[in-house]
C-alpha positions as CSV (number, residue, x, y, z in Angstrom):
1,X,51.2,37.9,52.3
2,X,51.9,37.8,48.5
3,X,49.3,36.8,45.9
4,X,49.7,36.2,42.2
5,X,47.1,35.8,39.4
6,X,47.4,33.9,36.2
7,X,44.6,34.7,33.7
8,X,43.8,32.7,30.6
9,X,41.2,33.6,27.9
10,X,39.2,36.7,27.2
11,X,38.8,40.3,28.3
12,X,36.0,39.3,30.7
13,X,38.5,37.1,32.6
14,X,41.0,39.9,32.7
15,X,38.3,42.2,34.2
16,X,37.2,39.5,36.7
17,X,40.8,38.9,37.8
18,X,41.2,42.6,38.5
19,X,38.0,42.7,40.6
20,X,39.3,39.8,42.8
21,X,42.7,41.3,43.0
22,X,41.2,44.4,44.6
23,X,39.5,42.2,47.3
24,X,42.9,40.9,48.4
25,X,44.9,44.1,48.1
26,X,42.3,45.9,50.1
27,X,42.9,43.3,52.8
28,X,46.7,43.8,53.0
29,X,47.9,41.4,50.3
30,X,50.7,42.4,48.0
31,X,50.2,41.4,44.3
32,X,53.2,40.0,42.5
33,X,53.7,38.7,39.0
34,X,52.7,35.1,38.3
35,X,56.3,34.0,37.7
36,X,57.3,35.1,41.2
37,X,57.1,33.4,44.6
38,X,53.7,33.9,46.2
39,X,51.7,32.6,49.2
40,X,48.5,32.4,47.1
41,X,48.1,31.7,43.4
42,X,44.8,32.2,41.6
43,X,44.3,30.7,38.2
44,X,41.5,32.1,36.2
45,X,40.8,29.4,33.6
46,X,39.4,29.2,30.0
47,X,37.7,26.3,28.3
48,X,36.6,27.7,25.0
49,X,38.5,24.8,23.2
50,X,40.0,21.5,24.4
51,X,43.4,23.1,24.0
52,X,42.3,26.0,26.3
53,X,41.3,23.4,28.9
54,X,44.7,21.7,28.5
55,X,46.5,25.0,28.9
56,X,44.6,25.7,32.0
57,X,45.6,22.4,33.6
58,X,49.3,23.0,32.6
59,X,49.1,26.5,34.2
60,X,47.7,25.0,37.5
61,X,50.5,22.4,37.7
62,X,53.2,25.0,36.9
63,X,52.1,27.3,39.7
64,X,51.9,24.4,42.2
65,X,55.5,23.6,41.4
66,X,56.4,27.3,41.9
67,X,55.5,27.0,45.6
68,X,54.1,23.6,46.7
69,X,53.2,25.2,50.1
70,X,51.1,28.0,48.5
71,X,47.3,28.1,48.5
72,X,46.1,27.3,44.9
73,X,42.7,28.6,43.9
74,X,41.2,27.8,40.6
75,X,38.3,29.7,39.1
76,X,36.7,30.4,35.7
77,X,35.0,28.6,32.8
78,X,37.1,25.4,32.9
79,X,36.5,24.8,36.6
80,X,32.8,25.5,36.1
81,X,32.3,22.7,33.5
82,X,35.1,20.3,34.6
83,X,35.3,20.6,38.3
84,X,36.2,16.9,38.7
85,X,39.2,17.2,36.3
86,X,40.7,19.9,38.5
87,X,39.8,18.1,41.8
88,X,42.2,15.3,41.0
89,X,45.2,17.6,40.6
90,X,47.3,17.3,43.7
91,X,47.9,20.6,45.3
92,X,44.7,22.4,44.4
93,X,43.0,23.9,47.5
94,X,40.0,25.8,46.2
95,X,37.8,25.3,43.2
96,X,35.1,27.8,42.3
97,X,33.4,28.4,39.0
98,X,32.1,31.5,37.3
99,X,29.9,32.8,40.1
100,X,30.4,34.0,43.7
101,X,33.9,35.1,43.0
102,X,33.5,37.8,45.6
103,X,33.7,35.1,48.3
104,X,37.3,34.0,47.2
105,X,39.0,36.1,49.9
106,X,36.9,34.4,52.6
107,X,37.6,31.0,51.1
108,X,41.4,31.6,51.1
109,X,41.1,32.7,54.7
110,X,39.3,29.5,55.6
111,X,42.0,27.4,53.9
112,X,44.8,29.3,55.8
113,X,43.0,28.6,59.0
114,X,41.8,25.1,58.6
115,X,43.9,23.8,55.7
116,X,40.9,22.1,54.2
117,X,40.1,21.7,50.5
118,X,37.1,23.6,49.3
119,X,35.0,23.1,46.2
120,X,32.1,25.5,45.7
121,X,31.1,25.3,42.0
122,X,27.5,26.3,41.7
123,X,24.9,25.4,39.0
124,X,24.8,28.3,36.6
125,X,21.9,27.0,34.4
126,X,19.3,28.8,36.4
127,X,21.5,31.5,37.9
128,X,20.0,35.0,37.3
129,X,22.1,37.3,39.4
130,X,24.9,39.6,38.1
131,X,27.6,39.0,40.7
132,X,29.1,42.0,42.6
133,X,32.1,43.3,40.7
134,X,33.9,46.6,40.8
135,X,37.2,47.6,39.0
136,X,38.4,51.2,39.0
137,X,42.1,50.5,38.3
138,X,43.9,48.0,36.1
139,X,47.4,46.6,36.9
140,X,48.7,46.7,33.3
141,X,46.0,48.0,30.9
142,X,46.0,51.6,29.6
143,X,42.5,51.0,28.2
144,X,39.9,50.1,30.9
145,X,37.6,47.1,30.5
146,X,34.1,47.5,31.9
147,X,32.0,44.4,32.3
148,X,28.4,45.1,31.6
149,X,26.9,41.6,31.3
150,X,27.5,37.9,31.8
151,X,26.1,34.7,30.2
152,X,24.9,33.9,26.7
153,X,21.6,32.6,25.3
154,X,22.8,31.8,21.8
155,X,24.0,28.1,22.2
156,X,26.1,28.0,19.0
157,X,26.8,24.3,18.3
158,X,30.6,24.7,18.6
159,X,30.5,26.7,21.9
160,X,30.6,25.4,25.5
161,X,30.5,28.9,27.0
162,X,26.7,29.1,27.7
163,X,27.1,26.0,29.9
164,X,30.0,27.6,31.7
165,X,28.5,31.1,32.1
166,X,24.7,30.5,32.2
167,X,22.0,32.7,30.7
168,X,22.3,36.4,30.0
169,X,22.4,38.6,33.1
170,X,22.8,42.4,32.6
171,X,24.5,44.7,35.1
172,X,22.3,47.5,36.6
173,X,22.6,50.8,34.7
174,X,23.7,52.8,37.7
175,X,26.5,50.3,38.6
176,X,27.9,50.6,35.0
177,X,27.7,54.4,34.9
178,X,29.2,54.9,38.3
179,X,32.1,52.6,37.5
180,X,32.7,54.4,34.3
181,X,32.8,57.7,36.1
182,X,35.3,56.3,38.6
183,X,37.5,55.0,35.8
184,X,37.5,58.4,34.1
185,X,38.4,60.0,37.5
186,X,41.4,57.6,37.7
187,X,42.7,58.8,34.3
188,X,41.4,56.3,31.8
189,X,40.9,57.8,28.4
190,X,39.1,54.8,26.8
191,X,36.6,52.3,28.2
192,X,36.1,49.0,26.4
193,X,32.7,47.5,27.1
194,X,33.0,43.8,27.7
195,X,30.8,40.8,28.3
196,X,30.3,37.2,27.3
197,X,27.5,38.3,24.9
198,X,27.9,42.1,25.0
199,X,25.2,42.9,22.5
200,X,22.6,41.1,24.6
201,X,22.9,43.7,27.3
202,X,19.5,44.8,28.6
203,X,17.4,41.8,27.3
204,X,16.6,41.0,30.9
205,X,16.1,44.6,32.0
206,X,12.9,46.7,31.9
207,X,13.0,49.4,29.2
208,X,16.7,49.7,29.1
209,X,18.9,48.4,26.3
210,X,22.5,48.6,25.0
211,X,21.5,51.7,23.0
212,X,20.4,53.6,26.1
213,X,23.5,52.5,28.0
214,X,25.8,53.7,25.1
215,X,23.9,57.0,25.0
216,X,24.3,57.5,28.8
217,X,28.0,56.6,28.7
218,X,28.5,59.2,25.9
219,X,27.1,61.9,28.3
220,X,30.0,61.4,30.7
221,X,31.9,64.6,29.9
222,X,35.5,63.6,30.5
223,X,35.2,60.1,28.9
224,X,37.1,60.4,25.6
225,X,36.5,57.1,23.8
226,X,34.0,54.2,24.1
227,X,34.7,50.9,22.4
228,X,32.4,47.8,22.2
229,X,34.6,44.7,22.5
230,X,32.4,42.5,20.3
231,X,28.9,42.5,19.0
232,X,26.7,40.3,16.9
233,X,25.5,41.6,13.5
234,X,21.8,41.2,14.4
235,X,22.3,43.3,17.5
236,X,23.6,46.3,15.7
237,X,20.3,48.2,15.4
238,X,19.8,51.2,13.3
239,X,19.7,53.4,16.4
240,X,23.1,52.1,17.7
241,X,24.7,52.6,14.2
242,X,23.3,56.1,14.0
243,X,24.5,56.9,17.5
244,X,28.1,55.7,16.7
245,X,28.0,57.6,13.5
246,X,26.9,60.9,15.1
247,X,29.2,60.9,18.2
248,X,33.0,60.9,17.8
249,X,33.4,59.4,21.3
250,X,32.6,56.0,19.8
251,X,35.6,54.2,18.4
252,X,35.6,53.9,14.6
253,X,35.9,50.1,15.0
254,X,33.5,47.3,15.4
255,X,34.4,43.6,16.0
256,X,31.6,41.6,14.4
257,X,32.0,37.8,14.5
258,X,31.2,36.2,11.1
259,X,32.4,32.6,11.9
260,X,31.6,31.3,8.4
261,X,30.8,32.7,5.0
262,X,28.8,29.7,3.9
263,X,25.0,29.7,4.6
264,X,25.1,25.9,4.9
265,X,27.8,26.0,7.7
266,X,26.2,29.0,9.4
267,X,23.0,27.0,9.8
268,X,24.9,24.0,11.2
269,X,26.7,26.4,13.6
270,X,23.3,27.7,14.8
271,X,24.2,31.3,13.8
272,X,21.2,33.5,13.5
273,X,21.8,35.2,10.1
274,X,22.6,34.5,6.5
275,X,25.7,35.8,4.8
276,X,23.6,38.2,2.7
277,X,22.0,39.6,5.9
278,X,25.5,40.0,7.3
279,X,26.8,41.7,4.1
280,X,23.8,44.1,3.9
281,X,24.3,45.2,7.5
282,X,28.1,45.9,7.2
283,X,27.4,47.8,4.0
284,X,25.0,50.0,5.9
285,X,27.5,50.5,8.7
286,X,30.3,51.5,6.2
287,X,27.9,54.0,4.5
288,X,26.9,55.6,7.8
289,X,30.2,55.6,9.7
290,X,33.1,57.1,7.8
291,X,36.3,55.1,7.7
292,X,35.1,52.5,10.2
293,X,37.2,49.4,10.6
294,X,35.3,46.1,10.9
295,X,37.2,43.1,12.2
296,X,35.8,39.6,12.5
297,X,36.3,36.0,13.8
298,X,36.4,33.1,11.4
299,X,36.3,29.4,12.3
300,X,38.0,27.2,9.6
301,X,37.3,23.5,9.2
302,X,33.9,23.3,11.0
303,X,32.7,19.6,10.7
304,X,31.4,18.8,7.2
305,X,33.0,22.0,5.7
306,X,33.6,21.0,2.1
307,X,36.0,22.5,-0.4
308,X,33.1,24.4,-2.0
309,X,32.0,25.7,1.4
310,X,35.5,27.0,2.1
311,X,35.7,28.6,-1.3
312,X,32.3,30.2,-0.7
313,X,33.6,31.5,2.6
314,X,36.9,32.8,1.1
315,X,35.1,34.8,-1.6
316,X,32.6,36.2,0.9
317,X,35.3,37.4,3.3
318,X,37.1,39.1,0.4
319,X,33.9,40.7,-0.7
320,X,33.3,42.1,2.9
321,X,36.7,43.8,2.9
322,X,37.3,43.4,6.7
323,X,40.2,45.4,8.1
324,X,41.5,42.3,10.0
325,X,40.6,38.7,10.5
326,X,41.0,36.5,13.6
327,X,41.3,33.1,12.1
328,X,40.8,29.9,14.2
329,X,40.9,26.3,13.1
330,X,37.9,24.4,14.5
331,X,38.7,22.8,17.8
332,X,36.4,20.0,18.9
333,X,35.1,20.8,22.4
334,X,33.7,17.9,24.3
335,X,30.1,18.7,25.4
336,X,29.1,20.6,22.3
337,X,26.8,19.5,19.5
338,X,29.6,20.1,16.9
339,X,31.8,17.6,18.6
340,X,29.3,14.9,17.8
341,X,29.2,15.6,14.0
342,X,30.8,12.6,12.3
343,X,32.4,14.5,9.3
344,X,35.3,16.0,11.2
345,X,37.9,17.8,9.0
346,X,41.5,16.5,9.3
347,X,44.2,18.7,10.7
348,X,46.2,19.1,7.4
349,X,43.2,20.4,5.5
350,X,42.4,22.8,8.3
351,X,46.0,24.1,8.4
352,X,46.0,24.6,4.6
353,X,42.7,26.5,4.8
354,X,43.8,28.6,7.7
355,X,47.0,29.6,5.8
356,X,44.9,30.7,2.8
357,X,42.8,32.9,5.0
358,X,45.9,34.3,6.8
359,X,47.3,35.4,3.4
360,X,43.9,37.0,2.6
361,X,44.0,38.7,6.0
362,X,47.4,40.3,5.1
363,X,46.0,41.6,1.9
364,X,42.8,43.0,3.4
365,X,44.6,44.5,6.4
366,X,47.2,46.3,4.3
367,X,44.6,47.5,1.9
368,X,42.6,49.1,4.7
369,X,45.7,50.7,6.2
370,X,46.7,52.2,2.8
371,X,43.4,54.2,2.9
372,X,44.4,56.1,6.0
373,X,45.5,59.4,4.6
374,X,44.1,61.7,7.4
375,X,45.3,62.1,11.0
376,X,43.7,59.6,13.4
377,X,43.1,59.9,17.1
378,X,45.3,57.6,19.1
379,X,45.9,56.6,22.7
380,X,49.4,55.6,23.5
381,X,50.0,52.6,25.7
382,X,53.6,51.1,25.8
383,X,57.2,51.8,24.7
384,X,60.3,49.8,23.9
385,X,63.8,51.0,23.2
386,X,62.9,52.7,20.0
387,X,59.2,53.4,19.8
388,X,56.0,54.3,21.7
389,X,52.9,52.3,20.6
390,X,49.2,53.0,20.7
391,X,45.9,52.1,19.1
392,X,44.0,54.5,16.9
393,X,40.2,55.0,17.1
394,X,39.9,52.4,14.3
395,X,42.1,50.0,16.2
396,X,45.3,50.2,14.1
397,X,48.5,49.7,16.0
398,X,50.8,52.6,15.3
399,X,54.4,53.3,16.5
400,X,56.0,56.8,16.8
401,X,59.4,57.8,18.0
402,X,59.9,56.8,21.6
403,X,58.4,59.3,24.1
404,X,57.1,57.8,27.4
405,X,55.3,61.0,28.3
406,X,52.8,60.0,25.6
407,X,51.6,57.0,27.6
408,X,47.8,57.3,28.3
409,X,47.4,60.4,26.3
410,X,45.1,60.9,23.4
411,X,46.8,62.6,20.4
412,X,46.3,63.0,16.7
413,X,48.7,60.9,14.6
414,X,49.4,60.7,10.9
415,X,50.6,57.4,9.5
416,X,53.7,57.9,7.4
417,X,54.7,54.3,6.8
418,X,51.9,51.7,6.2
419,X,52.3,48.2,7.5
420,X,50.6,45.3,9.2
421,X,50.5,44.5,12.1
422,X,52.3,47.8,12.9
423,X,52.2,51.1,11.0
424,X,54.5,54.0,11.8
425,X,53.6,57.6,12.1
426,X,54.2,61.1,13.6
427,X,52.2,63.2,16.0
428,X,50.1,65.5,13.8
């Protein structure tokens, strides 16, 4: 039997797809690409925006057409919050949400036997268990993702994810460390810690926090690099910053979402900091961690964002000197408080503002790259006809002359030609 997976959305979804893939391959299934004929298709959906939900529906219908006789299983955030929208799509056999994924193999077996439609979306609002997951190999990734928590307690006004994922549940310390050890044994040089709200790891555990987990991971002898996928500014404690600064195993890169550079808009978003608190903390980080790259997320055109709010945000972003921006136009998501705000910004205004920030991003990104005068540690990942590509410790994409033997190796690289999004270099 052949099975294919189609994954939309974030690194957590990628991780969860791999964990489910293992359940099937351990039971004799052969995994094929999602553009190939398969007996079972699993679509891991996203619903972070209305567009993401639409893309999820299109993906489901596309795979049904690929093989109308295949078993179609839909899981993830979109199916969690919009089960009824998926149920009306002809050809869907199984719907589960964001919990109990470990039962999917059994559900597929039931459908094969009885050819009955199954919908098992559970209420996550009071769910307090961290579901059984285990991934020790990734189909395509050179860097390994390691999921350490699920859920979010923040309830930002633009975000549906707390309703799709439930409250914060942290993975047990021993499970995380054992999986990290297995990943290292399987040859992974870098582990990326992932979660829905990664920085909240440990809030539901007794006397064990993200700091202690980072400390324990750093003690794994053969693990070369640890990267935090994303963390909120108010979760970067002094002890975490000092640990990163003092141990070269930690990537010289932090992704810290800002979302807006206007205090008025931050308050409406229900973000838990002011812009000055944000600026003070990243200044502290830059002073303690040499050459650190700080990337961020920005939402443009949040409801009621005035021209003055936008100018305030633009100036603040320039002041922060991020190494890269991820810029998103606000997308109204049904079911969120922000969708109910009357003063929605029109699409043309959002596009113009996004373009301004993308131009600023090019300036900031190139400025940071011009500062890289010393060799940087790099893990190589892929090659094309001319070059081999990797990411440095500070998350710069660098190309060197093609050499496929470099894949999954950690080297020292000197940038000789600065550029964004790709710089070019030589092995130092």
